[in-house]
N, C-alpha and C positions, 0 to 999 in steps of 0.2 A: 504178100511179099513186102518185106520192110522197105520203107521209104529212105533212100540213101542220101537225100538232100540235106543241107544244113538245117538243123532243127529250128533255127530262127525263121527260115523261110516257111517251114511247115506251120509254125505258130502264127505267123503273119497271115498266111493264106486262110487259116481256120478262124481268124478273127480274135485272137488272144491279145494282140499288141495294141496298146494305147500310146505309150511313150517309150523311148529308149534313149540311152546315151549314144554316142557316135556309132552309127549303124555298121560301118565297115569294120571298126575295131571289135565290135561285139560279134560280128559274124566270124572274124578271125579267132576270137577266143573260143568260139563254139565249133571251130573247124577240126578240133581234136578233142579227145575225152577230157572233160573239165567238170569241176564242181559248181553247183548252184544251190541257192537256198531260198526258202520262203518261211516266214514266221507265222505261227498260229498262237493266239492267246488261249490258254486253257481255262476259260471262264465257265465252261460247262463240260459235262461228261459226254457230249456228242457234238460233232460238226453238223451243219445243215446245208441245204442246197446252195446257199450263198457262198459256201466255201468250195464248191465243186470246180470252179474255174482254176484257182490255184492248184488244186489237187490234180486236175487233168494236165496242167502244164508240167508238173513234176513227173507225171507218168509219161508224157511225151518225151521229156528230157531223158528219162531212164531208157525208154525204147530206142532212143537215138545214140545210146552208148555213154551218156553222161552220168555223173554221180549226184543224185539229188540228196540234199540235206534238209530235213524237216527240223526247224527250230521251234520248240515250244517255250513259251515265255513264262517259265516258272518264276523268274525274277521280275521281269517287267509286268507280269500278271499281278504282282503285288502293288503296282503303281497304277496301271491303266493307261491305255492310249487315248488321248483326247480327240484323235482324228474322227470326224464325222459324228461326234457325240455332243449332246447338248448339256450333259451333266456328268459328274464324276461316276465312274464305275464302282460297284461294290468291291471292296478289298477282301480277297479270299484268304483263308488260313493256309499254311504250308501243306497240311494234310489234305485239304480239299483240292488244292492245286495238283498234288501228286496223284491223287485218285483220277483226276481229269486227264492228266498226262498219260497215264496207263491206258485209259479208255480210248484216247485219241489215237495212240499207236496201233491198237487193235483194229480200229476203224480204217486207218490209213493203209493198213496192210492189205486191204482188199484192192487197192489201186497201185501200191508201190511194193516192190519186193525188197525187204530188208535183209534177206538171207545172204550169208557169205560176203558181207560188206558191200553189197550192191547199192545200198542206200544207208543213210545214217539218220538217227534221231538224236538230237542234242537238246539239252535243257539249259537255258542261259542262267538259271539259278546257280549252276555249277561254278560259274566265274563271277557273276554279278554280286552274289551274296558275300564273296570274299574280298570285295573291293574296299579299300580304306577311303573314307570320304575326302580327307585332305589330299591324299595322293591322287585321287580321281580328279579333283578340281585342278590340281597342279598339272597333271599329265594329259588330261583330256579336255577339261572345261576351258582351258586357255585357248583352245583352237576354235571356239565357237563365238560368233558375234550375236549378242542379244538382239540387236536391231534386225539382223537377218532372220533370226528365229521368229521374232514377232511378225515378220512379213509372211511367214509360211501360212498356207491356207488352213492347215489343221489348228493353228493357234488363233488366227484371226477370227474364226467362227466362234471361238469360245471366249474371247475377250469381253464381249458384251454380257454374256451370262455369268462369267467368272471363271478364271483359270487359276487353279491353285498351284503352289510351288512343286508339289509332288509330280503333277502332270507336266509341268514345264520342263522337268528333267527327262521326260520320255524320249525326246529326240536324241539327247546325248547317249542314253542307254542303248537305243537301237543302233545308233552309229557305232558305238563301242562293240556291239554284237558283230556287226559286219567286219570291223577291224580284227576282232578276236578270231573269227572264222577264216579271214584271210591269212592271218599269222599262223594259226594252228591247224587249219584244214585245207590250206591252199585254195580257198574259195573266193573268187573275185566277181561273182555275179549274184546280186540280190534281186528278187522279183516280188511283186505284190500288187495290190489294188492301186488304182490311180491316185487315191487319196494319200498314199504312202510316198509319193514322189519326193516331197521335201525331206522326209526322214531318210530315204535311201540315198539321196544326193548328199546329205550331211555325212553319211558313212563313207561315201566315195571320196569326199573331200578330206575326211579324217585319215583314210588310208593313204591318200596322196601326200598329206603333210607329215605323217608319222613314219610311213614305210616307203615313200617315194615310188609307189606303184600305181598302176592304172586299174581301176575297178569299173564294173559295168552295171547297168540297171535295165530292167524291163518292167513296165507296169501294165496292168490289164484294165480294160474298160469296166466301169461300175455299171453292171447290167440291170436293166429293167425289162419287163415284158413289153410287147407291142402296145398293150393297153396302158402302159405307164406305171404298172405295179412293180414294187421291189421284188427282185428275183427270189423265189422260194417263200414268199409270204402269201398266206391265204386268210380268209375271214376267221379261221380258227387258230391262226398263229403260224409259226415257222414250220417248214417241212424238214424234219431231221433225218440224218443218215442212220441213226440208231433205230432198230426195229422195235425197241421198247418204247420209244417216244413217238415214232410214226410207223405204223405197221406197214409191211411191204405192199399190201393191197392199196392203201391210201397213197403211198409213195408212187406206185405205178399209176394210179388215177391222176395224180398231179401232172404227170408227163403226158398221158394220153389225152388230157384236156388242154393241151398247148394251143394257144391262138394260132390260127392258120398262118399268120404272117411271121411266126417265130420258128416254124418247123425246120426250115433249111438251116437257119442260124444255129439252132440248138443241136441239130444233128452234127454240125461241124465242131461245136464246142464240147458237147457232152458224150460223144461216142468216138470210137476209133474207126468208123466206117470210112472208106476212101472218099476223098473230096469229089473225085470224078463221078462216083456213084451218087453222092448227095446232090450234086448239081441238077440231077434229073428231077428233083422235087420242084424246081422252079416251073411255074405254070400249071402244076397239078391242082386239082380241086376235087371236091366231093369225096366219093368213096376211095379214090386213088390216094388223096391226101390223108384220109383217115388211116389207111394202111401204113403210111409213113409215120404217123403219130404212134401207131401200135409198135412199129419197129423202134422208134425212139424210146418209148416207155419200157419196152422189153430190154433193150440194150442197157439203159441206165440202171434199171432195177437189177439186172443180172450182174452188172459190174459192182453194184453196191451191196447186194444181198445174196448173190449167188444164183446160178441158173435154176435151181429147183424152186426157190422162192419166186423168181420171175415167172416161171411157168404156172405156178399156183395162182399168182396174181392175174396172169393172162386168162387162165381158165375161169377164175371167179368173175372177172369182168365180162368175159364172153357169155357166161351163164345169165348174167343180169342184163347186160346192154346189147347182146347180140355178138356174133362171132366175126372177128376180122382176122383172117387166116395169116399166120406167120409163115415165112419161107420154111420148107421142110428141113433144110440143113440146120436150122436153129433148134429143131425139136429133137428130143432124145430118141434113140433107136427103139426103145421099148414103147409100147402103146400107152398113150396118156389116158388115164381113166376118164370115161365119158359120163359117168353118172352125175346127176345134179349135186349129190352130196359131196363128191370129190371136187367138183368145180367150185363149190361154195366155200371150200376150206379157208380161202384167203379173205373172205368178207368179214368186216368188223362185226362182232356179235355181242349180245348181252343175254345172260341166262336169268330168267325170271321164274319164280315158283308158280305152280298151277293155280294156287288159291288167289294170287294177285290177278291173274288173267281171268279167272272165273268171276271175280268182282268187277272186272273191267277197269281200264285206265283211260282217262281223258287224252285224246290225241295230242293236244298241245303239251301236256305233261310228259308223255312218253317221248315225244320228239326232243324235249329238253333233257330228259334223263339219259337218253342214249347219245347225246352230244351232236345230234343232227342240227340242232339250233342252239345258239348261245344262251338264250333266255326264253322264258315263257312268252314274253311279249313278241319276240322274234318268231316263235313257233306259231302264235296266233296270226301274225301277219302273213306268214308263209301259207298257212291253211286257207285264210280268207282270200289270198291271191290265186288259189288253185294250184299251188306248187307242191302239195304233200300227197303222198300215195301210200296205201297199204295193199300189198299183194297186187300192185299195178292198177288198183282202183283209186280214183281221186277221192280224197277225204273232203266232204262237203262242209262240215261244221267243226270249229276248233275244239269243241268239247265232245265230239263223237267218241263213243266208247269203243276202245280196241281191246279185244279179249279173246277168250277161248274159241269163239266162233271163227276167228280169223286164222287159227292155227292150221297149217298144212303139214304134210309129211316132212317139210324142211323148216318148220317154224313159221314166223311171220316176217315178211320182207317189207321194210319201210324205206321210202325214197323221199328225199328233199330235193326237188328239182330233178334234173337229168343226171347229175353227177355224184350226189352223195347218197349212199345207201347204208342200211344197217339191218342186221338180222336179229330177231328175237327167238331164242331157244327156250324151250319149256322144261322146267325141272319138276319131276313128280314129287 
């Protein structure tokens, strides 16, 4: 049943809110259908887990009857936001940016319904690239104080390492984006990470000065895991939303391996499950908490990659790590194939020719080649510390030969610790 409360209260209850402008004015703005926006830099052809908080906020806004606007920075992407960066970003070509913009819209469509004008995607290149420099300085630049800009946290962090003039303009451009959306899309709410507060407030001030209207801001906490790691970062890099960059099985495994201390918080942030049900997680431990992690992993994977991919990842993980039953109402009415072959479909795999396996491959080399370890030295350490397995048997020596004798009906299963697995398939 849809939650009829003001969406601001929903976001606050679920842990999305770090800072806002005047709370009552904001709640009033959201008391009737309104537009809101979040900007995304098209610096890659995929978003990653670190983007999921703003994506989920836009989805909550749409569910509450508001009109979300996704702004992709085709123009600002040519400049680069200095916020939270220690060096200047690589400047992309217009063709690269457009290809990334197209990919991001396809990805965001899993979370936000763009059909029939229910949401909009705009590219700030459409208005920023047409700006005349002198006119921009005269009409926009005169409203900004250099002293106040330099006091902004996003600039202060870069002054020591060097802040170039292109990046210095970023605050003006983002403020102008907000002003443009207010004037042309009736949008008076911008949202973003807490490191964007200074840029958003600059836009609010510009709207007040040029249009004599009140605009609003919501920023989100910059999340880390309970262990202090940056959200979505692993030893092998970012966890991407694109199945080509991070396969659904590995995406699912990231969530199922959530720290016990993060389960309740992540269920509130990254799923649409009712908060009153999520609160039950508090105080759970052991197998009961593991089932909650399975629910978290399944829900987030299904939202990102679809129910079929989530079920395959669940089945693959169950075949390797043991089954944690999902509630029956999440499973399809048709019987899920129970054979090991079907369950293993989602496991990352490498195909090797028979002759290579007949000759045998040193364990540390195979663990490196399959990506289970970042380097041969890391693979040696893993094996020497007793963390490497072949077909659930611990590998005793780093140069132990893995080959045709290890092949079962389903290939060779390699494990690095308890969480990372890889399957070797044999090609005749």
